[in-house]
C-alpha positions as CSV (number, residue, x, y, z in Angstrom):
1,S,3.6,19.5,11.6
2,V,3.8,15.9,12.6
3,I,4.5,13.2,9.9
4,Q,2.9,9.9,10.5
5,S,3.8,6.9,8.6
6,A,2.7,3.3,8.6
7,S,3.6,0.4,6.3
8,L,0.5,-2.0,5.6
9,W,0.5,-4.9,3.0
10,P,-2.8,-6.1,1.8
11,G,-3.6,-9.6,3.2
12,F,-0.9,-9.4,5.9
13,N,-3.0,-9.0,9.0
14,L,-1.4,-7.3,12.0
15,D,-4.0,-8.3,14.6
16,A,-3.3,-10.6,17.6
17,S,-4.7,-13.7,16.0
18,G,-1.1,-15.0,15.6
19,M,-0.8,-14.8,19.4
20,S,-3.3,-17.5,20.1
21,L,-1.2,-20.2,21.6
22,W,-2.2,-22.9,24.1
23,P,-2.0,-22.7,27.1
24,Q,-3.4,-19.1,27.6
25,A,-0.4,-18.2,29.6
26,A,1.9,-18.8,26.5
27,A,-0.4,-16.5,24.4
28,D,-0.3,-13.8,27.1
29,A,3.5,-14.0,27.3
30,R,3.9,-13.6,23.5
31,K,1.5,-10.7,23.5
32,S,3.3,-9.2,26.4
33,G,6.6,-9.6,24.8
34,Y,5.5,-8.1,21.6
35,Q,4.2,-5.0,23.4
36,Q,7.5,-4.7,25.3
37,I,9.4,-4.6,22.0
38,L,7.3,-1.9,20.5
39,Q,7.6,0.2,23.6
40,F,11.3,-0.5,24.4
41,N,13.4,2.7,24.4
42,S,16.8,1.6,23.1
43,G,18.0,5.1,22.9
44,L,18.4,4.8,19.2
45,E,16.1,7.1,17.3
46,L,15.9,4.8,14.3
47,I,14.6,2.0,16.5
48,Q,12.2,4.3,18.1
49,V,10.8,5.6,14.8
50,A,10.6,2.0,13.5
51,N,8.6,0.9,16.5
52,H,6.3,3.9,16.2
53,V,5.6,3.1,12.6
54,R,4.8,-0.6,13.6
55,Q,2.5,0.7,16.4
56,D,0.7,3.1,13.8
57,A,0.4,0.2,11.4
58,V,-1.2,-2.1,14.1
59,A,-3.6,0.6,15.1
60,L,-4.6,1.2,11.4
61,N,-5.0,-2.6,10.8
62,A,-7.5,-2.7,13.6
63,M,-9.5,0.3,12.2
64,M,-9.5,-1.1,8.7
65,S,-11.0,-4.4,9.8
66,G,-14.2,-2.4,11.0
67,A,-17.3,-1.7,9.1
68,S,-16.3,2.0,8.8
69,A,-13.6,1.1,6.4
70,V,-15.7,-0.9,3.9
71,I,-15.6,0.3,0.2
72,N,-18.5,-0.7,-2.1
73,T,-16.5,-0.2,-5.3
74,P,-15.2,-3.7,-6.5
75,F,-11.5,-3.9,-7.0
76,P,-9.5,-6.4,-9.1
77,G,-7.9,-9.2,-7.3
78,T,-4.4,-8.2,-8.5
79,G,-1.6,-7.1,-6.2
80,L,-2.0,-3.4,-7.3
81,G,-5.9,-3.8,-7.0
82,Q,-5.6,-4.8,-3.4
83,Q,-3.1,-2.1,-2.6
84,L,-5.3,0.6,-4.2
85,Q,-8.4,-0.7,-2.2
86,Q,-6.6,-0.5,1.0
87,V,-5.5,3.0,0.0
88,A,-9.1,3.9,-0.7
89,Q,-10.0,2.3,2.8
90,L,-7.4,4.5,4.5
91,I,-8.8,7.6,2.6
92,K,-12.2,6.7,4.0
93,L,-10.8,6.6,7.5
94,R,-9.1,9.9,7.2
95,A,-11.5,11.6,9.8
96,S,-10.8,8.9,12.3
97,T,-7.1,8.9,11.8
98,G,-6.8,12.6,12.1
99,M,-4.8,12.6,8.7
100,S,-6.0,15.3,6.4
101,R,-3.1,15.1,3.8
102,Q,-2.0,11.6,2.9
103,V,0.6,10.2,0.6
104,F,0.5,6.6,-0.4
105,F,2.9,4.4,-2.4
106,C,1.8,1.3,-4.2
107,S,4.0,-1.0,-6.4
108,L,3.6,-3.0,-9.6
109,G,6.6,-4.8,-10.6
110,G,7.6,-6.7,-13.8
111,F,8.2,-3.8,-16.2
112,D,11.8,-4.8,-16.7
113,T,10.7,-6.9,-19.7
114,H,13.7,-6.9,-22.0
115,G,12.8,-9.6,-24.4
116,S,9.2,-10.5,-23.4
117,Q,7.6,-7.0,-24.1
118,S,5.0,-8.3,-26.6
119,W,2.9,-10.3,-24.0
120,Q,4.1,-9.1,-20.6
121,H,3.8,-5.5,-21.1
122,G,0.1,-5.7,-22.2
123,D,-0.8,-7.7,-19.1
124,L,0.9,-5.1,-16.9
125,L,-1.0,-2.3,-18.5
126,R,-4.2,-4.2,-18.0
127,Q,-3.5,-4.7,-14.4
128,L,-2.7,-1.0,-14.0
129,S,-5.8,0.1,-16.0
130,E,-8.2,-2.0,-14.1
131,A,-6.7,-1.0,-10.6
132,L,-6.5,2.7,-11.4
133,A,-10.2,2.7,-12.8
134,A,-11.5,1.0,-9.6
135,F,-9.6,3.4,-7.4
136,Y,-10.9,6.4,-9.3
137,T,-14.4,5.0,-9.0
138,A,-13.8,4.5,-5.2
139,T,-12.6,8.1,-4.8
140,G,-16.1,9.2,-6.4
141,E,-17.7,6.8,-3.9
142,L,-16.0,8.6,-1.1
143,G,-16.7,12.2,-2.6
144,V,-13.0,12.9,-2.9
145,A,-12.4,12.4,-6.6
146,D,-11.6,16.2,-7.0
147,K,-9.1,16.0,-4.0
148,V,-7.0,12.9,-5.0
149,T,-4.3,12.7,-7.6
150,S,-3.0,9.3,-8.7
151,F,0.1,9.2,-11.0
152,T,2.5,6.7,-12.3
153,L,6.4,6.7,-11.9
154,S,8.9,4.3,-13.4
155,D,12.4,4.2,-14.4
156,F,11.5,1.5,-17.1
157,G,11.2,2.9,-20.6
158,R,13.3,2.9,-23.6
159,T,17.0,3.5,-23.6
160,L,18.7,5.6,-26.3
161,Q,20.4,2.4,-27.5
162,P,18.0,-0.5,-28.3
163,S,17.7,-3.0,-25.5
164,G,16.4,-6.0,-27.4
165,T,12.6,-6.1,-27.9
166,G,11.6,-4.8,-24.4
167,T,12.1,-2.2,-21.8
168,D,15.1,-1.5,-19.7
169,H,16.2,1.4,-17.3
170,G,15.8,4.4,-19.6
171,W,14.5,7.8,-20.1
172,G,11.9,7.6,-22.8
173,S,8.6,6.6,-21.2
174,H,5.1,7.7,-20.6
175,H,3.4,8.3,-17.3
176,L,-0.2,8.7,-16.2
177,V,-1.9,11.4,-14.0
178,L,-5.4,10.7,-13.0
179,G,-7.6,12.9,-10.7
């Protein structure tokens, strides 16, 4: 089996709009140079894999800007909400991409609260709740709610020794599984 990967960040557009220089010859030279970098065979497998990942990301970016990737479910405007909306779009494109089994990683930082647990943790959990609720609704819209499992994973919890009034790297924590 072939493992494909791509790294996409919401709001970071990989299309050629950044190549629009004047005069046109300069724009064409930049586009050509970019393609040469992505196709250059350095003989180093790590570089080849990185270039392949970038090429996949550029191709997926183009697919995601089309009408076939539109999701009607509203997502929160938070970083996690935007990441999960992009995941829903990629799931919607699964027939076009040829990927039948997909694994996605999204991130929400800030759980290393130490002394600001009382206000910061509640806001983080609100962001998580709203984003996961929208994502679950979107999987229903796509007809795959029974085929998608979302879960949380963190190394921030409670240590055996108190760490003040917040969380730290520790073993005692709760996780969510949705799907």
